[in-house]
C-alpha positions as CSV (number, residue, x, y, z in Angstrom):
1,M,115.6,83.0,112.2
2,L,118.0,85.3,114.1
3,H,121.7,85.3,113.8
4,G,123.4,83.4,116.6
5,L,120.5,81.1,117.4
6,Q,120.5,78.9,114.3
7,D,121.8,75.8,116.2
8,Q,119.4,76.1,119.1
9,P,116.1,74.2,119.4
10,P,113.1,76.0,117.8
11,S,111.5,76.6,121.2
12,V,114.6,78.4,122.4
13,R,115.0,80.5,119.2
14,S,111.5,81.7,119.3
15,A,111.5,82.5,123.0
16,F,114.7,84.6,122.8
17,A,113.3,86.5,119.8
18,L,110.0,87.1,121.6
19,V,111.7,88.5,124.7
20,H,113.8,90.8,122.6
21,R,110.7,92.1,120.9
22,L,109.0,92.7,124.2
23,V,112.0,94.8,125.4
24,A,112.0,96.7,122.1
25,G,108.2,97.4,122.7
26,G,108.8,99.0,126.1
27,V,108.5,96.1,128.5
28,A,110.9,96.8,131.3
29,D,109.6,94.4,134.0
30,V,108.6,90.7,133.7
31,V,107.2,88.5,136.4
32,L,108.1,84.8,136.1
33,A,106.5,81.9,137.9
34,P,108.6,78.8,137.6
35,G,107.7,75.8,135.5
36,S,109.0,73.2,133.1
37,R,107.0,74.0,129.9
38,S,107.9,77.7,130.2
39,A,111.6,76.9,130.4
40,P,112.5,78.5,127.0
41,L,111.1,81.8,128.2
42,A,112.7,81.4,131.6
43,Y,116.2,81.1,130.0
44,A,115.6,84.0,127.6
45,L,114.4,86.2,130.5
46,A,117.3,85.3,132.7
47,A,119.7,86.1,129.9
48,A,118.0,89.4,129.2
49,S,118.1,90.3,132.9
50,D,121.8,89.5,133.1
51,L,122.4,92.0,130.2
52,G,120.3,94.7,132.0
53,L,117.7,94.7,129.3
54,L,114.9,94.2,131.7
55,T,114.2,93.6,135.4
56,L,113.1,90.0,136.2
57,H,110.8,89.3,139.2
58,V,110.3,85.6,140.2
59,R,107.3,84.5,142.3
60,V,106.3,80.9,143.1
61,D,102.6,81.7,143.2
62,E,100.9,82.7,139.9
63,R,98.1,84.6,141.6
64,S,100.6,86.8,143.4
65,A,102.7,87.1,140.3
66,G,99.7,88.5,138.4
67,F,98.9,91.1,141.0
68,L,102.6,92.0,141.3
69,A,102.5,92.8,137.6
70,V,99.4,94.9,138.1
71,G,101.3,96.9,140.7
72,L,104.4,97.2,138.6
73,S,102.4,98.6,135.7
74,R,100.4,101.1,137.7
75,G,103.4,102.3,139.6
76,A,105.7,102.7,136.6
77,G,106.1,105.9,134.6
78,P,104.4,106.1,131.2
79,L,105.9,104.6,128.1
80,V,106.3,107.6,125.7
81,H,105.8,106.5,122.2
82,A,105.9,108.9,119.2
83,G,105.4,111.7,121.7
84,V,102.3,110.1,123.3
85,P,102.3,108.8,126.9
86,L,101.0,105.2,127.1
87,P,100.7,103.0,130.2
88,R,103.7,100.8,130.7
89,P,103.1,97.1,129.8
90,V,104.3,94.4,132.2
91,A,104.7,90.7,131.1
92,V,103.8,87.7,133.2
93,V,105.1,84.2,132.4
94,T,103.6,80.9,133.6
95,T,103.8,77.3,132.8
96,S,100.8,75.3,131.6
97,G,97.7,74.0,133.4
98,T,96.3,75.5,136.6
99,A,99.1,78.0,136.7
100,V,97.3,79.8,133.9
101,A,94.0,79.7,135.7
102,N,95.6,81.3,138.8
103,L,96.2,84.5,136.8
104,H,92.5,85.1,136.3
105,P,91.8,87.3,139.3
106,A,94.6,89.7,138.3
107,V,93.5,89.6,134.7
108,L,90.0,90.7,135.7
109,E,91.4,93.5,137.8
110,A,93.6,94.6,134.9
111,H,90.6,94.4,132.5
112,H,88.4,96.7,134.5
113,A,91.3,99.0,135.6
114,G,92.8,99.3,132.1
115,V,96.2,97.9,133.1
116,P,98.4,96.6,130.2
117,L,99.5,93.1,131.2
118,V,101.1,90.8,128.6
119,L,100.3,87.2,129.6
120,L,102.7,84.7,128.2
121,T,101.4,81.2,129.1
122,A,103.4,78.2,128.0
123,D,101.4,75.3,126.7
124,R,101.7,71.7,125.4
125,P,101.8,71.3,121.7
126,H,98.4,71.0,119.9
127,E,98.7,67.3,119.3
128,L,98.7,66.6,123.0
129,R,95.5,68.6,123.8
130,G,92.6,66.4,124.6
131,T,94.7,63.3,125.0
132,G,95.0,63.2,128.8
133,A,98.6,64.4,128.7
134,N,100.0,65.7,131.9
135,Q,99.3,69.3,132.9
136,T,97.3,69.9,129.7
137,T,94.0,71.7,129.4
138,H,92.3,74.1,127.0
139,Q,94.2,77.3,127.8
140,A,93.4,79.2,124.6
141,G,90.6,81.6,125.3
142,I,90.6,80.9,129.0
143,F,90.2,84.6,129.9
144,G,87.3,85.2,127.6
145,A,86.2,88.8,127.2
146,A,88.6,90.0,129.9
147,V,91.5,90.4,127.5
148,R,91.9,92.9,124.6
149,F,93.7,90.4,122.4
150,A,94.3,86.6,122.5
151,A,96.4,84.3,120.3
152,D,97.0,80.6,120.3
153,V,100.5,80.1,118.9
154,P,101.5,76.6,117.6
155,A,104.7,75.1,118.8
156,P,107.7,76.3,116.7
157,D,109.3,73.7,114.5
158,G,111.9,75.7,112.6
159,R,109.9,76.5,109.5
160,P,111.1,79.5,107.5
161,G,109.4,82.7,108.7
162,E,108.0,81.5,112.0
163,V,110.1,83.9,114.1
164,P,109.1,87.0,112.1
165,D,105.5,85.8,112.3
166,L,105.8,85.6,116.1
167,L,107.3,89.0,116.3
168,A,104.6,90.5,114.2
169,L,102.0,88.9,116.5
170,A,103.8,90.3,119.6
171,T,103.7,93.8,118.1
172,R,100.0,93.5,117.6
173,A,99.6,92.3,121.2
174,L,101.6,95.2,122.6
175,G,99.6,97.7,120.6
176,E,96.4,96.3,122.0
177,A,97.8,96.1,125.6
178,T,98.8,99.7,125.6
179,G,95.7,101.0,123.8
180,A,98.0,102.7,121.3
181,R,95.3,102.7,118.7
182,S,92.1,102.1,120.7
183,G,92.7,104.3,123.8
184,Y,91.5,101.2,125.7
185,P,94.5,99.5,127.4
186,G,94.2,96.2,129.2
187,P,95.5,92.6,129.4
188,V,96.4,90.5,126.3
189,H,97.0,86.8,126.2
190,I,99.6,84.9,124.1
191,D,99.4,81.1,124.6
192,L,102.7,79.6,123.5
193,A,102.9,75.9,122.7
194,Y,106.4,74.4,123.0
195,R,107.8,71.0,122.1
196,E,110.9,69.4,123.6
197,P,113.8,70.2,123.8
198,L,112.9,73.1,126.0
199,V,116.4,74.3,127.1
200,P,119.3,75.8,125.2
201,D,122.2,73.7,124.0
202,A,124.4,72.8,127.0
203,V,127.4,74.4,125.5
204,A,125.7,77.7,124.7
205,D,126.2,80.8,126.7
206,A,122.8,82.3,127.4
207,A,124.1,85.9,127.6
208,V,125.7,85.6,124.2
209,L,122.4,84.2,122.8
210,A,120.5,87.1,124.2
211,S,122.9,89.7,122.9
212,R,122.8,88.1,119.4
213,A,119.1,88.0,119.5
214,A,119.2,91.8,118.9
215,E,121.1,91.2,115.6
216,P,118.6,90.0,112.9
217,A,120.2,88.5,109.9
218,V,117.5,90.1,107.9
219,S,115.1,92.9,108.8
220,V,112.1,91.5,110.6
221,G,110.3,94.8,110.6
222,P,109.5,95.8,114.2
223,A,106.2,97.5,113.5
224,A,106.0,100.9,115.2
225,V,102.3,101.3,116.1
226,V,101.9,105.1,116.1
227,P,99.3,106.2,118.8
228,V,96.3,108.1,117.6
229,H,96.7,111.8,118.5
230,G,93.2,112.7,119.6
231,T,90.5,112.5,117.0
232,V,91.5,111.7,113.4
233,P,89.8,114.0,111.0
234,S,87.5,112.6,108.4
235,G,89.1,111.7,105.1
236,G,92.0,109.9,106.6
237,R,94.3,113.0,107.0
238,A,96.1,113.5,110.3
239,D,97.5,116.7,111.5
240,A,100.1,114.8,113.6
241,D,103.3,114.1,111.8
242,P,105.4,111.8,113.9
243,F,107.1,110.2,111.0
244,P,108.9,111.7,108.0
245,V,107.7,111.3,104.4
246,P,109.1,108.0,103.0
247,V,112.1,108.6,100.8
248,G,113.4,106.5,98.0
249,R,111.4,104.5,95.5
250,T,107.9,104.4,96.9
251,V,104.6,103.0,95.7
252,V,101.1,103.3,97.1
253,V,99.0,100.2,97.5
254,A,95.3,100.9,97.8
255,G,93.2,97.9,98.9
256,D,89.5,97.6,99.5
257,G,88.1,100.7,101.2
258,A,91.3,102.8,101.0
259,G,89.4,105.9,100.0
260,R,90.3,108.8,97.8
261,V,93.1,109.8,100.2
262,A,95.2,107.0,98.6
263,R,94.9,108.7,95.2
264,E,95.6,112.1,96.7
265,L,98.7,110.8,98.3
266,A,100.0,109.3,95.1
267,A,99.3,112.6,93.3
268,A,100.9,114.7,95.9
269,R,104.2,112.7,96.0
270,G,104.3,111.5,92.4
271,W,104.2,107.9,93.6
272,P,102.8,105.0,91.4
273,L,99.3,103.9,92.6
274,L,98.5,100.2,92.7
275,A,94.8,100.3,93.3
276,E,92.2,97.5,93.6
277,P,88.8,98.1,92.0
278,S,86.9,98.6,95.3
279,S,89.6,100.8,96.8
280,G,87.8,104.0,95.9
281,A,91.1,105.3,94.6
282,A,91.4,103.6,91.2
283,G,91.8,106.5,88.9
284,G,94.0,109.5,87.9
285,P,97.3,109.7,86.1
286,D,99.3,107.9,88.8
287,L,97.1,104.7,88.5
288,V,99.2,101.8,87.2
289,V,96.9,99.9,84.7
290,A,96.8,96.2,85.2
291,H,99.3,96.5,88.1
292,P,99.3,92.7,88.9
293,L,100.7,92.0,85.4
294,V,103.1,95.0,85.6
295,L,104.5,93.7,88.8
296,G,105.5,90.6,87.0
297,V,108.4,92.5,85.4
298,D,111.3,92.2,87.9
299,A,113.2,95.1,86.4
300,L,110.5,97.4,87.8
301,A,109.2,95.6,90.9
302,D,112.7,94.8,92.3
303,D,113.4,98.6,92.5
304,V,110.6,99.2,95.0
305,E,112.1,100.3,98.4
306,H,109.0,101.5,100.3
307,V,105.3,100.7,100.1
308,V,102.5,102.7,101.7
309,V,99.4,100.6,102.2
310,L,95.9,102.0,102.6
311,G,92.8,99.8,102.8
312,R,92.9,96.1,102.7
313,P,94.6,94.6,99.7
314,T,93.4,91.0,99.0
315,L,93.3,90.5,95.2
316,S,96.8,90.1,93.9
317,R,99.5,87.6,94.7
318,P,102.2,89.9,93.1
319,V,101.2,92.6,95.5
320,Q,101.4,90.3,98.5
321,R,104.8,89.1,97.4
322,L,105.9,92.8,97.2
323,L,104.6,93.5,100.7
324,G,106.4,90.4,102.0
325,R,109.8,91.2,100.7
326,W,112.4,91.7,103.4
327,D,114.1,94.5,101.5
328,V,110.9,96.6,101.2
329,E,109.8,98.9,104.1
330,V,106.1,98.7,104.5
331,T,104.0,101.5,106.1
332,V,100.4,100.6,106.8
333,V,97.8,103.4,107.3
334,V,94.7,102.3,109.0
335,P,92.2,104.3,111.2
336,G,90.4,102.8,114.1
337,A,91.3,100.1,116.5
338,G,90.7,97.0,114.3
339,P,93.4,94.7,113.1
340,W,95.7,96.3,110.6
341,P,96.2,94.6,107.2
342,D,99.5,92.9,107.1
343,A,99.1,89.4,105.7
344,A,102.8,89.2,105.0
345,R,103.6,90.1,108.6
346,N,106.2,92.6,107.4
347,A,104.8,96.1,108.4
348,A,107.5,98.4,109.7
349,T,105.1,101.3,110.7
350,V,101.4,101.5,111.4
351,L,99.9,104.9,111.3
352,P,96.3,106.0,112.3
353,A,96.0,108.3,109.2
354,V,98.1,109.9,106.5
355,P,100.2,112.6,108.0
356,A,99.2,116.0,106.7
357,R,102.6,116.9,105.4
358,W,102.6,113.7,103.2
359,L,99.7,115.2,101.3
360,D,101.4,118.5,100.6
361,P,103.5,118.5,97.4
362,P,107.2,118.8,98.0
363,P,109.0,121.9,96.9
364,V,110.0,121.7,93.3
365,P,113.7,122.4,92.7
366,A,114.5,125.1,90.2
367,E,115.3,123.6,86.8
368,P,117.1,125.8,84.3
369,S,115.7,123.9,81.4
370,G,112.2,124.3,82.7
371,G,111.7,121.0,84.3
372,V,112.5,117.3,84.0
373,P,110.6,115.5,81.2
374,G,107.8,113.2,82.5
375,T,107.3,115.0,85.8
376,V,104.1,116.4,87.2
377,P,104.6,120.0,88.5
378,G,105.1,119.9,92.3
379,A,104.9,116.1,92.5
380,A,108.4,114.9,92.2
381,S,111.4,116.2,94.2
382,G,114.4,115.9,92.0
383,P,115.6,113.9,88.9
384,A,115.7,110.6,90.7
385,A,112.0,110.8,91.8
386,A,111.0,112.1,88.3
387,A,112.8,109.2,86.6
388,W,111.1,106.7,89.1
389,S,107.6,108.2,88.3
390,A,108.3,108.3,84.6
391,R,109.3,104.6,84.5
392,W,106.1,103.5,86.1
393,R,104.0,105.8,83.9
394,A,105.7,104.3,80.8
395,A,105.0,100.8,82.1
396,S,101.4,101.6,82.8
397,G,101.0,103.0,79.3
398,A,102.5,99.9,77.8
399,A,100.2,97.7,79.8
400,A,97.2,99.8,78.9
401,E,97.9,99.4,75.2
402,V,98.1,95.6,75.4
403,V,95.0,95.2,77.6
404,A,93.0,97.7,75.5
405,A,93.8,95.7,72.4
406,A,92.9,92.5,74.1
407,T,89.5,93.8,75.3
408,D,88.4,95.7,72.2
409,G,85.2,93.7,72.0
410,S,86.2,91.4,69.2
411,R,85.8,88.4,71.5
412,A,83.6,87.6,74.4
413,D,85.7,86.9,77.5
414,G,85.7,88.0,81.1
415,P,88.0,91.1,80.8
416,S,86.2,92.3,77.6
417,V,82.8,92.0,79.4
418,A,84.2,93.9,82.4
419,R,85.5,96.7,80.1
420,A,82.1,97.0,78.3
421,V,80.4,97.4,81.7
422,V,82.8,100.1,82.8
423,Q,82.4,101.9,79.6
424,A,78.6,102.0,80.1
425,C,78.9,103.6,83.5
426,D,79.1,107.3,84.3
427,P,81.6,108.3,87.1
428,G,78.7,108.8,89.5
429,D,77.1,105.4,88.9
430,L,77.6,102.4,91.1
431,L,79.1,99.1,90.0
432,V,78.8,96.1,92.3
433,V,81.3,93.4,91.4
434,G,81.4,89.8,92.5
435,S,84.4,87.9,93.9
436,S,86.6,85.4,91.9
437,N,87.2,86.4,88.3
438,P,84.9,89.4,87.8
439,V,86.7,91.6,90.4
440,R,90.1,90.6,88.9
441,D,88.9,91.2,85.4
442,L,87.7,94.6,86.4
443,G,91.0,95.3,88.0
444,L,92.7,94.7,84.6
445,V,90.6,97.3,82.7
446,L,90.1,100.1,85.1
447,G,92.0,103.2,83.9
448,L,91.5,102.4,80.2
449,D,88.5,104.5,79.6
450,G,88.6,107.6,81.8
451,E,87.2,108.1,85.3
452,P,85.6,104.8,86.5
453,P,82.3,104.5,88.4
454,R,82.2,103.9,92.1
455,V,82.9,100.2,92.7
456,L,81.5,98.2,95.6
457,A,82.6,94.6,96.5
458,N,82.1,92.3,99.4
459,R,85.8,91.9,100.2
460,G,85.5,91.4,103.9
461,L,85.9,87.7,103.4
462,A,85.8,87.8,99.6
463,G,83.0,85.2,99.4
464,I,80.4,84.8,96.7
465,D,77.6,84.8,99.3
466,G,74.7,87.2,99.0
467,T,76.1,89.2,96.1
468,V,72.8,89.5,94.2
469,S,71.1,90.8,97.4
470,T,74.0,93.2,98.0
471,A,73.5,94.6,94.6
472,L,69.8,95.0,95.0
473,G,70.3,96.7,98.4
474,A,72.9,99.1,96.9
475,A,70.6,99.8,94.0
476,V,67.7,100.9,96.3
477,A,70.1,103.3,98.1
478,T,71.7,104.6,95.0
479,D,68.5,105.2,93.2
480,R,67.6,107.7,95.8
481,A,70.5,109.8,94.5
482,H,69.2,109.2,90.9
483,R,72.2,107.2,89.9
484,R,72.3,103.9,88.0
485,T,73.4,100.6,89.5
486,R,74.9,97.7,87.7
487,A,76.5,94.5,88.9
488,L,79.1,92.3,87.3
489,L,78.9,88.7,88.5
490,G,80.1,85.2,87.7
491,D,77.6,82.4,87.1
492,L,78.3,80.6,90.3
493,T,78.0,83.8,92.3
494,F,74.7,84.5,90.7
495,L,73.4,81.0,91.3
496,H,74.6,81.0,94.9
497,D,72.2,83.9,95.7
498,A,69.5,83.4,93.1
499,G,67.1,83.7,96.0
500,G,68.0,87.3,96.3
501,L,65.8,87.9,93.2
502,L,62.7,87.1,95.2
503,R,60.9,90.2,96.3
504,G,57.4,90.7,97.5
505,P,54.9,93.0,95.7
506,H,55.0,95.5,98.5
507,E,58.7,96.0,98.6
508,P,60.5,99.2,97.4
509,H,61.0,99.4,93.6
510,V,64.6,98.8,92.4
511,D,66.4,99.4,89.1
512,V,69.5,97.3,88.6
513,Q,71.3,95.5,85.7
514,L,72.9,92.3,86.7
515,V,75.6,91.3,84.1
516,V,76.3,87.6,84.5
517,V,79.4,86.2,82.9
518,N,78.5,82.6,82.4
519,D,81.3,80.1,81.7
520,D,79.4,77.2,83.3
521,G,81.6,76.7,86.3
522,G,84.4,78.1,88.5
523,S,87.0,79.3,86.1
524,I,88.9,81.2,88.9
525,F,90.6,77.9,89.7
526,A,92.0,77.6,86.2
527,G,94.4,80.4,87.0
528,L,95.5,78.9,90.3
529,E,97.6,75.8,91.1
530,P,94.7,73.3,90.5
531,G,94.4,74.6,86.9
532,G,98.0,73.9,86.2
533,L,97.8,70.4,87.8
534,G,94.7,69.7,85.7
535,E,96.7,70.0,82.5
536,T,99.3,67.4,83.4
537,S,97.2,64.3,82.5
538,E,93.8,63.2,81.4
539,A,93.0,61.9,84.9
540,A,94.1,65.2,86.5
541,G,91.9,67.0,84.0
542,R,88.8,65.0,85.0
543,T,89.5,65.6,88.7
544,F,89.9,69.3,88.1
545,E,86.7,69.5,86.1
546,R,84.6,67.7,88.8
547,V,85.9,69.2,92.0
548,F,87.1,72.6,91.0
549,A,85.5,73.7,87.7
550,T,82.1,72.3,88.9
551,P,80.0,72.7,85.7
552,H,76.3,73.1,86.4
553,G,74.4,73.4,83.1
554,A,71.8,75.7,84.7
555,N,69.4,77.5,82.5
556,L,69.5,81.1,83.7
557,A,66.6,82.2,81.5
558,Q,64.2,79.7,83.1
559,L,65.4,80.5,86.5
560,C,64.8,84.2,86.0
561,A,61.4,83.5,84.5
562,G,60.5,81.7,87.7
563,Y,61.3,84.8,89.7
564,G,59.5,87.1,87.3
565,V,62.8,88.8,86.4
566,D,63.7,90.1,82.9
567,H,66.4,88.0,81.3
568,Q,68.4,88.7,78.1
569,L,71.0,86.4,76.6
570,V,73.6,88.6,75.0
571,Q,75.6,87.0,72.1
572,D,78.7,89.2,72.0
573,V,80.3,92.3,73.4
574,P,78.8,94.8,70.9
575,S,75.4,93.4,71.8
576,L,76.2,93.8,75.5
577,R,77.1,97.4,74.9
578,H,73.8,98.0,73.2
579,A,71.9,96.4,76.0
580,L,73.7,98.3,78.7
581,A,73.0,101.6,77.0
582,A,69.3,100.9,76.7
583,P,66.9,102.2,79.4
584,S,66.1,99.5,82.0
585,H,63.3,99.2,84.5
586,G,63.3,96.9,87.5
587,V,65.7,94.0,87.8
588,Q,67.3,92.9,84.5
589,V,69.7,90.0,84.0
590,L,72.1,90.3,81.1
591,E,73.7,86.9,80.5
592,V,77.0,86.7,78.5
593,R,78.3,83.2,77.8
594,V,82.1,83.0,77.6
595,P,84.4,80.0,77.1
596,R,86.1,78.5,80.1
597,A,88.5,76.0,78.4
598,D,91.0,78.7,77.4
599,R,90.8,80.8,80.5
600,R,94.2,79.8,81.8
601,A,96.0,79.9,78.5
602,S,94.6,83.3,77.6
603,G,95.5,84.7,81.0
604,L,99.1,83.5,80.7
605,E,99.3,84.9,77.2
606,L,98.0,88.3,78.2
607,A,100.5,88.4,81.1
608,A,103.4,87.5,78.8
609,R,102.4,90.2,76.3
610,V,102.1,92.9,79.0
611,A,105.5,91.9,80.4
612,G,107.1,92.0,77.0
613,E,105.9,95.5,76.2
614,V,106.7,96.8,79.7
615,R,110.3,95.5,79.4
616,A,110.6,97.2,76.0
617,V,109.5,100.6,77.3
618,L,111.7,100.3,80.4
619,A,114.7,99.6,78.3
620,A,114.2,103.0,76.6
621,A,113.3,104.9,79.9
622,P,115.8,106.5,82.2
623,A,116.9,104.4,85.1
624,A,115.5,105.3,88.6
625,E,118.4,106.2,90.8
626,T,118.2,106.3,94.6
């Protein structure tokens, strides 16, 4: 919510904020066709026009309004953004119903001519659609493939965070309209549902509201989408350097597919690396072991000022909370023209690649004593940066000791099995990991035993679908390079794609070990809210067991026999290590049965022990000053 608008209806608050964001994004002209449902936008535009923030053009015919906007954009000078000229976006505002359809000819022209129109169409709230309500039709998606981006925005109701969400969406739309990342400008469509009241408070002065819309009570992070400067070199390193190196207390978050450049960036700057297993960056001295648990220590996490995100982070709620904090500046690095990862809607800057200068170690100031303890030569620039890096390394070391002791193989549980699998892999081997608990267990133990293998996971939608088949396909490809392939799967993931074991006699040979952690159900839910609720009563426990835990009682040995696949039931972690070290031929399933009943309790206990040890080492480490 923006300062000065708190007492206005939600429709008015969101409209004024949206208009301010459009102005900040380079929109200098807006064409308005009159209507009732679009009144919040009309008042906001009139106020912005009175303040000289934009030029407002009013037309009574939407078809003419659309083509006027085409002409305004084509005749205007370029929008220079980060040193790159982009076509100037022009917005068009209509009310609901046939008014929207009358824009279609201009939209088609803009589509084929590459003209960046921002179509803001007012709509009835979702509950009125399909009810025969006046002037209500299906407006969402009405322009089909003729727009570069389309969004159907629910009617604002005053919920916390809805204005920043709208502003983040508007930033994405502007980036698509101007072709800042794709080089393919064109029209975009934002369908905006509004509920009554649709006008400002009668006693409010619209100009005052508009001026105050530029004063956010908290930072809402206007994402600066940095245009791609020509072709981005392979490896994610960009020669263009439109933004300075982040200063202050910075960490690198490496999500799925981030690549080795995330690790190189952390090493160059001395920044802590919070890397997911399938990031391709989980290794090296800057890796924070078990970072989701380390982030549970407020004394460390609260000091973060800047986060650089590469890849698509999806695994950790503590990471998402960090990325959503208003006091943390978030820079997202993402090549290509696809959506950038920003689930918290808090990105401040979106870059097409890591600027080259960021990957060059900063100059090391002369130290009469020979250096600051705990620094990496060339990585940190000054005592404050050195202390910051040292605190995270100390925290990582403390977490590593706790997790290593908990996964020493003395008991069979998910993290211990994951560690045994990693220990069996050479750095050049491939490890395919399933969703739910296995990938999270793997994330806890990477970094304990040297350089990890290459990790592959289906994190596009993070489902359990087709994981056996994915592992077999990856094994066929990897075997051509004479590397071993293993997979770490949960029992439900394995059962979900058991059909992937079926191969005809004429199919290419494949060698792969499938390690199935069998806890007879979906223990991932034990660590989520349903698990906590299931402990509140006997009835809640029965409900949790049936609709979340879903025990199955399947006999994996008999299933494998039916497919003609080798199966081995492994009794404990030492036996698993022995089985993993033995030569294998063809498809082999190694089943490890682990308890499910104590999954939640053991997870909470491990988190508490890690937090306690981290707090202890931080108390003895030098404070990180800005």
